[in-house]
C-alpha positions in Angstrom: 25.1 68.3 -10.2 28.8 68.5 -10.5 30.8 66.0 -12.5 32.5 64.9 -9.3 29.3 64.2 -7.5 27.9 62.4 -10.5 30.9 60.2 -10.8 30.7 59.4 -7.1 27.0 58.4 -7.5 27.9 56.2 -10.4 30.6 54.5 -8.4 28.2 54.0 -5.5 25.6 52.5 -7.8 28.0 49.9 -9.0 28.6 48.8 -5.4 24.9 48.8 -4.6 23.8 46.3 -7.3 21.1 44.1 -5.9 22.1 40.6 -5.1 19.5 38.0 -4.2 20.5 36.0 -1.1 19.1 32.5 -0.8 18.5 31.4 2.8 18.3 27.8 3.9 15.3 26.7 6.0 17.8 25.3 8.4 19.5 28.6 9.0 18.2 30.4 12.1 17.5 34.2 12.1 20.3 34.6 14.6 22.8 32.9 12.4 21.7 34.9 9.4 22.1 38.1 11.5 25.6 37.1 12.6 26.8 36.3 9.1 25.3 39.5 7.7 26.9 41.6 10.3 30.3 40.0 9.7 30.2 40.3 5.9 28.3 43.6 5.5 29.5 46.8 7.2 27.1 48.4 9.7 27.0 51.5 7.5 25.8 49.5 4.5 27.6 49.4 1.2 31.2 50.8 1.3 32.4 52.9 -1.6 36.1 52.6 -2.1 37.7 56.1 -2.7 38.7 56.5 -6.3 42.4 57.0 -5.5 42.4 53.5 -3.9 40.4 51.9 -6.6 43.2 51.3 -9.2 45.8 48.9 -10.3 48.8 48.3 -8.0 47.2 49.9 -4.9 47.4 46.7 -2.9 51.0 46.2 -3.9 51.9 49.8 -2.8 50.2 49.3 0.5 52.2 46.1 1.3 55.5 47.7 0.1 54.9 50.6 2.4 55.3 48.2 5.3 58.6 46.7 4.2 62.1 47.9 4.6 65.0 45.9 3.1 67.7 45.1 5.6 70.0 42.7 3.7 70.3 40.9 0.4 72.4 37.8 -0.3 72.2 35.1 -2.9 69.4 32.9 -1.8 68.6 35.1 1.2 66.7 38.3 1.9 66.1 40.0 5.3 63.5 42.8 5.8 61.9 44.8 8.6 58.1 45.1 8.6 56.4 47.8 10.5 52.9 46.9 11.8 51.0 50.0 10.8 47.3 50.6 11.7 45.9 50.1 8.2 47.4 46.6 8.1 45.8 45.5 11.4 42.6 43.7 12.3 40.1 44.6 15.0 42.5 43.0 17.6 45.2 45.5 16.6 47.4 42.6 15.3 48.9 42.2 11.8 46.0 41.1 9.5 46.3 37.6 8.2 46.0 38.7 4.6 48.8 41.1 5.1 51.0 38.4 6.5 50.4 36.3 3.3 51.0 39.3 1.0 54.3 40.2 2.8 55.4 36.6 2.6 54.7 36.5 -1.1 56.6 39.8 -1.8 59.7 38.9 0.2 59.7 35.3 -1.2 59.6 36.6 -4.8 62.4 39.0 -4.0 64.4 36.1 -2.4 63.7 33.8 -5.4 64.9 36.5 -7.8 68.4 36.3 -6.3 68.8 32.9 -7.9 66.2 32.8 -10.7 67.1 34.8 -13.9 64.8 37.6 -15.1 64.0 35.6 -18.3 62.0 33.3 -16.1 58.6 34.3 -14.8 57.7 33.3 -11.2 54.3 31.8 -10.8 53.1 31.2 -7.2 51.8 27.7 -7.0 51.4 27.4 -3.2 51.8 29.5 -0.1 51.5 27.9 3.4 51.3 30.2 6.4 51.4 29.0 10.0 50.2 31.6 12.6 52.1 30.9 15.8 51.8 34.2 17.7 50.3 37.6 16.9 52.4 40.7 16.0 50.5 43.1 18.3 50.7 46.9 18.5 50.9 47.9 22.1 49.3 51.0 23.6 52.0 53.6 24.1 53.3 54.5 27.6 52.5 58.2 28.1 56.1 58.8 29.2 57.8 57.2 26.3 55.6 58.2 23.3 57.0 61.2 21.5 53.5 62.2 20.4 52.2 62.0 24.0 55.1 64.1 25.1 54.2 66.7 22.5 50.6 66.8 23.7 51.8 67.1 27.3 53.8 70.2 26.3 50.8 71.9 24.9 47.4 72.9 26.1 45.7 70.3 23.9 44.1 67.2 25.3 45.0 63.7 24.0 41.8 61.7 24.3 42.6 58.9 21.9 44.8 55.8 22.1 48.2 55.8 20.6 50.1 52.7 19.7 53.7 51.7 19.6 54.0 50.1 16.1 55.5 46.7 16.4 58.4 45.8 14.1 58.9 42.3 12.7 62.0 40.7 11.2 61.3 38.8 8.0 63.9 36.4 6.8 63.5 34.5 3.5 65.8 31.7 2.4 65.8 29.6 -0.8 65.3 26.0 0.2 65.4 24.6 -3.3 65.8 26.0 -6.8 65.8 24.0 -10.0 65.0 24.4 -13.6 61.2 24.4 -13.0 60.7 24.9 -9.3 61.8 27.3 -6.6 60.9 26.9 -2.9 61.4 29.7 -0.3 61.0 29.5 3.5 60.0 32.7 5.3 60.2 33.4 9.0 58.6 36.3 10.9 60.0 37.2 14.3 59.3 40.1 16.6 62.3 42.4 16.4 62.5 43.2 20.2 62.1 39.7 21.5 62.9 37.5 18.4 59.8 35.5 19.2 58.7 33.5 16.2 55.3 34.7 15.0 54.7 33.3 11.5 56.2 30.5 9.4 55.6 30.5 5.7 56.7 28.4 2.7 56.2 29.5 -0.9 56.5 27.3 -4.0 57.1 29.0 -7.3 57.0 27.5 -10.8 59.6 28.9 -13.1 57.9 29.8 -16.3 58.3 28.8 -19.1 59.0 25.3 -17.9 62.2 23.9 -19.2 62.1 21.0 -21.7 62.9 17.6 -20.2 
């Protein structure tokens, strides 16, 4: 057995550790099946590829969605591209991605007024989901990729999506010795429709003496 295959089996074994599930007598078999299907993948235990099982991977994934548009004191504007790996089964921006993007942009915004000698500790993050940021199926006439397939003998039998772009604006609402509050708005770039509203509260550490 090669070292690679052995390491893969060891990693799989770690993910396959047995866990005893306690079922209530009040839980129906249908409810148990629904919960199991939702929490456990149909293919069974999922082994995360080694290159994605390291420190900072999540941060890199979120940063790959963000492009900085403008930086001012107390204000940061960014453009977020809704890429497939950040979408849920409905092809909209995943809720966890919204929260992570909000935190990243809020920290960047707070740093425009909080000195580097202070650590920022996220104490609270509120997210209001007002409308989804949806990737739309491409029009065959407007998609560059579809045009390329059309110019060749290849057949395009899969769906392609126009990746939605979202404007993210963060503004410092309040900043004192111990506390910094940042408001974040998400709007669709093409229609300026408000999609998500967020509010992040940071503790400036170490706390200043009273």
